[in-house]
N, C-alpha and C positions, 0 to 999 in steps of 0.2 A: 761242434764244440771248438771254440777258439782258445788256444793255449799260448800265453805270452809271459815273458819274464819282466815286463814293464808293469807299472801300476795304472796304466791307462790303455785304451784302445782308441786310436785316432778316429774321430767322427762319431763316437758312441758316448752316450751318457750312461753311467753305470750305477746300479744299485747293488750294494754289497749284501750277499746272502750269508757269508760266514767262511770260516777256515775249513778247507778240505785237505785230506791227506791220504796217501796210500803208501804201504810199506811191504817189504818182503825180506826174508833172510835166505840167502842162497849159499850153497857150497858145491864144491867139485867132488867127484868121486875119488876115492883114495888112490887109484891108479893115475889119474890126471894130476892129483896133488903131488904125488911122488915125482912124476916127470917134470912138472913145473919147478919143483924144488931143485932138481938137477940142473935145470936151465939157469938158475941163479948163480951157479958156479961159473958158467962161461959167459953169462950176460945175454942181453937181448930181450925182446918183447915177450911177455908171458901171455900168449894169445888165448889160452884156455881161461885165464882169469879175466882178460879183456872181454871175452864172450860172456862169461858169467856176469860181469858187471853190466854189460849192455842189456842182457836178458832181465837182470834185476831192475834196472832203471825203467825198462819198457813195462814190466809188470806193475811196478809201483805207480807209474803214470796211469796205467789202465785202471787201477784201483782208485786213484785220486779222481779220475774222470767219472767213474761210476758213482762215487760219493757226490760229486757236483751235480750229476744228472738227476740223482734222487732228490736234490734240493730244487730242481727246475732251472738250473743255471744255463746261461747261454755261453759263458766263457769262464776261464780261470786266469786271473792276473797275478803278477808277482810270484811266479812259480820259482821254487828253489828245490835243490836236491842236496841231500846230506848222506854220508855213509860212514859206517864205523865197523871195525873188526869185532866180531863176537867171540870167535875162537879161531885158531889157525886154520886158514883155508875157507872160512865162512865170513860173510859180511852182510850187514843190514843196510838197505838202501831205503830212504824215505823221500817221497816227493810231496811237497805241500804248497799251497797257494790260497788265494781268496776267490771263492766262487762268486760270480756276479751275474746279474741279469741286465738286459738292455731296457732302458726306460722308453 
């Protein structure tokens, strides 16, 4: 499966199959949430949240790819990611794009 954030793939003629997406809502456990909250006092990178968001993006991408594979897609073009806070310490990540097949 080819994944790109452009609306084309060089050298390929594309047939659009439809919009595909994958999403997840992730949170950290209360112990990690507390320690990351303390980190905001002194500043610096919140690595536990970084890890959480990286895991969330990977899972959302995996779910998007599974949806595209179910349509028989060869690739997903114009991929975008969005995130939003659901509650303190939890975020939703969605990955979406256009599933295409090669002509």
